[in-house]
VEXDREN-2710 file (C-alpha; in Angstrom, 1 decimal):
% VEXDREN-2710
k/r/px/py/pz
1/MET/96.5/111.1/112.4
2/LEU/96.9/108.1/114.8
3/LEU/98.1/105.0/113.1
4/ILE/99.1/101.6/114.0
5/ARG/102.3/100.7/112.2
6/PRO/103.9/97.2/112.9
7/PRO/107.4/96.2/111.8
8/GLY/107.3/95.4/108.0
9/VAL/104.7/97.7/107.0
10/TYR/105.9/100.8/105.0
11/ARG/105.8/103.8/107.7
12/PRO/104.0/107.1/106.3
13/GLN/106.7/109.5/105.5
14/GLY/107.1/112.8/103.3
15/ASP/105.7/111.0/100.1
16/THR/102.6/110.0/102.3
17/GLU/101.9/113.7/103.3
18/LEU/102.3/114.8/99.7
19/LEU/99.8/112.6/98.5
20/VAL/97.4/113.2/101.2
21/SER/97.4/117.1/100.5
22/CYS/96.7/116.4/97.3
23/VAL/93.8/113.8/98.0
24/ARG/92.0/116.7/100.4
25/ARG/92.2/119.2/97.6
26/GLU/89.8/117.0/95.2
27/ARG/86.2/117.2/95.3
28/LEU/85.0/114.3/97.5
29/ASP/81.6/113.4/98.8
30/GLY/79.3/110.3/99.6
31/ASP/79.0/109.6/95.8
32/SER/82.8/109.6/95.2
33/ARG/84.2/105.8/94.6
34/VAL/87.8/105.9/95.6
35/LEU/90.8/103.2/94.9
36/ASP/93.9/103.4/97.0
37/LEU/96.8/101.3/95.5
38/CYS/99.8/100.2/97.9
39/THR/98.0/101.2/100.7
40/GLY/100.8/100.5/103.2
41/THR/98.8/101.6/106.5
42/GLY/95.9/103.0/104.9
43/ALA/96.9/106.6/105.6
44/VAL/95.8/107.8/101.8
45/ALA/92.6/105.6/102.1
46/LEU/91.6/107.0/105.4
47/ALA/91.9/110.7/104.0
48/ALA/89.8/110.2/101.2
49/ALA/87.1/108.1/103.5
50/HIS/87.2/111.3/106.1
51/GLU/86.1/113.4/103.3
52/GLY/83.4/110.9/102.6
53/ALA/84.1/109.0/99.8
54/ARG/83.6/105.2/99.3
55/VAL/87.0/103.6/99.4
56/THR/88.6/100.6/98.4
57/ALA/92.2/99.8/99.5
58/VAL/94.6/97.6/98.4
59/ASP/97.9/96.3/98.8
60/LEU/100.1/93.4/97.6
61/SER/101.4/92.5/101.6
62/ALA/99.0/90.6/103.9
63/ARG/100.6/92.7/106.8
64/ALA/99.9/95.8/105.2
65/VAL/96.1/94.4/104.7
66/ALA/95.7/94.0/108.2
67/THR/97.1/97.3/109.4
68/ALA/95.2/99.0/107.4
69/TRP/92.0/97.2/108.6
70/LEU/93.2/98.0/112.4
71/ASN/93.6/101.3/111.3
72/ALA/90.3/101.6/109.7
73/ARG/88.6/99.9/112.8
74/LEU/90.2/102.7/114.9
75/HIS/89.2/105.6/113.0
76/ARG/85.7/104.0/112.3
77/SER/86.3/103.9/109.0
78/GLY/84.4/101.4/106.4
79/ILE/87.1/101.1/104.2
80/ARG/87.0/98.1/102.2
81/LEU/90.2/96.2/102.3
82/ARG/91.8/93.6/99.3
83/ARG/94.8/91.8/99.4
84/GLY/96.3/91.6/95.6
85/ASP/98.7/92.9/93.1
86/LEU/97.3/96.7/92.0
87/LEU/94.0/96.5/90.5
88/ALA/94.1/92.8/90.3
89/PRO/91.7/92.4/93.0
90/VAL/89.2/95.0/91.8
91/THR/87.6/93.3/88.9
92/ALA/84.9/95.5/88.0
93/GLY/83.8/99.3/87.9
94/THR/85.3/102.4/87.5
95/PHE/86.5/105.3/90.1
96/ASP/86.4/108.6/90.4
97/LEU/89.7/109.0/92.1
98/ILE/92.5/106.6/92.3
99/THR/95.6/106.9/94.2
100/ALA/98.5/105.3/94.6
101/ASN/102.3/105.6/96.6
102/PRO/104.1/102.8/95.2
103/PRO/107.3/101.5/95.2
104/TYR/109.6/103.7/93.2
105/VAL/113.1/103.6/94.8
106/PRO/115.8/102.4/92.2
107/ALA/117.5/99.1/93.3
108/ALA/120.2/97.0/92.1
109/ARG/118.0/94.1/91.4
110/THR/115.7/93.6/88.4
111/ARG/112.8/92.0/90.6
112/ARG/110.8/93.4/93.8
113/GLY/112.1/93.0/96.8
114/HIS/110.6/90.6/99.8
115/GLY/109.8/91.3/103.1
116/ARG/110.3/95.2/103.6
117/GLY/112.0/95.6/100.2
118/LEU/108.6/95.3/98.6
119/ALA/107.4/98.6/99.9
120/TRP/110.5/100.3/98.0
121/ASP/112.2/98.3/95.6
122/ALA/111.4/99.1/92.2
123/GLY/114.1/98.1/89.6
124/PRO/117.0/99.7/88.3
125/ASP/115.2/102.6/87.1
126/GLY/112.8/102.9/89.9
127/ARG/109.7/102.2/87.1
128/LEU/108.7/98.3/88.1
129/VAL/105.5/99.2/89.5
130/LEU/104.9/102.9/88.1
131/ASP/104.7/101.4/84.4
132/ARG/102.3/99.2/85.3
133/ILE/100.2/101.9/87.4
134/CYS/100.1/104.2/84.2
135/ARG/98.9/101.3/82.0
136/GLU/96.4/99.7/84.1
137/ALA/94.9/102.7/86.2
138/PRO/93.7/105.0/83.3
139/PRO/91.1/102.4/81.9
140/ARG/89.6/102.2/85.5
141/LEU/89.0/106.2/85.7
142/ALA/85.5/107.4/85.5
143/ARG/84.5/110.2/83.3
144/GLY/86.4/113.2/84.4
145/GLY/88.2/110.9/87.1
146/VAL/91.4/111.7/88.8
147/LEU/94.7/109.5/88.9
148/LEU/97.0/110.8/91.8
149/VAL/100.6/109.0/91.9
150/VAL/103.6/110.2/94.3
151/GLN/107.1/109.4/92.9
152/SER/110.6/110.7/93.4
153/SER/112.2/112.6/91.1
154/LEU/115.1/109.7/90.7
155/ALA/112.2/107.5/89.3
156/ASP/111.8/109.5/85.8
157/VAL/109.1/111.8/86.5
158/PRO/108.7/112.9/82.6
159/ALA/108.1/108.9/81.7
160/THR/105.0/108.9/83.9
161/LEU/103.6/112.0/82.5
162/ALA/104.3/110.9/79.0
163/ALA/102.9/107.2/79.8
164/LEU/99.5/108.6/81.2
165/GLY/99.2/111.2/78.4
166/ALA/99.3/108.5/75.8
167/ALA/96.5/106.9/77.6
168/GLY/94.5/109.7/77.4
169/LEU/95.1/111.8/80.6
170/ARG/95.4/115.2/80.7
171/THR/98.6/115.5/83.2
172/ALA/100.5/117.8/85.4
173/VAL/102.7/117.8/88.5
174/THR/100.3/118.9/90.8
175/ALA/102.6/119.1/93.8
176/ARG/106.2/118.6/94.9
177/ARG/108.5/118.9/97.9
178/ARG/112.5/118.6/98.0
179/GLN/113.7/116.6/100.7
180/ALA/116.8/114.9/102.4
181/PHE/117.6/111.4/101.7
182/GLY/116.4/109.0/104.1
183/PRO/117.9/105.8/105.4
184/VAL/117.0/103.8/102.3
185/MET/117.9/106.3/99.8
186/THR/121.1/107.3/101.6
187/ALA/122.0/103.3/101.5
188/ARG/121.7/103.5/97.9
189/ALA/123.4/106.6/96.9
190/ALA/126.5/105.3/95.7
191/LEU/124.3/103.2/93.1
192/PHE/122.3/106.3/92.3
193/GLU/125.5/108.0/91.5
194/ARG/126.8/105.1/89.6
195/LEU/123.5/105.1/87.4
196/GLY/123.8/108.9/86.7
197/LEU/120.4/109.7/88.9
198/ILE/122.2/112.2/91.1
199/SER/125.6/113.8/91.3
200/PRO/128.4/113.1/93.5
201/GLY/127.5/114.2/97.0
202/ASP/124.1/114.8/96.3
203/ARG/121.8/113.4/98.9
204/TRP/118.3/114.7/98.2
205/GLU/115.2/114.5/96.2
206/ILE/112.3/115.9/94.6
207/LEU/109.0/114.0/95.5
208/VAL/106.3/114.6/93.2
209/VAL/102.4/114.0/92.8
210/VAL/101.5/113.6/89.0
211/ARG/97.9/113.9/88.6
212/GLY/96.1/112.7/85.6
213/VAL/92.3/113.6/84.3
214/ARG/90.1/111.8/82.0
215/GLU/88.3/113.7/80.1
216/ARG/84.4/114.0/80.4
END
């Protein structure tokens, strides 16, 4: 899929591809309501819209929202764009599918980064945004609704499964991919070793998509 991506907007990578593949396996049609969090270029939102769903996409970055708008125009898609912090701009309604490719890279700082770092910095354990999604997204799912979240194995996948299970969702890892570190992860490899997240010399991670379903 051709996408516009200006500097400062997260480039679709292996995690985006993995999440898109899971979106395409969901049963979506013209009645499906989809919310895409941390939309970036809008790649995941566009995949859902291509299946006919009514899609709302949200990002904290004004540049990302503008980019997703341009890509929606490029692909003649009627995605609704909102700028804001996770579910804050979407104050009402429930969704049949909520997707998220949030920041999940462990960082030395305890707060989220700025500029380009906003797309990946997620605190020392990588869960600064993941934990919020696990709390805030389940109540916004319709009966039978699905939550799809992509993350790295370095950001405690069992914690995501446990948190979503505690929120009443039936959870499972529905997709996974082993991949070598990219530039951001490679630059932080020494930090990951100090934190005990990888063994000395390891330079790979496992990306997973966690699927949570709200029972009917």
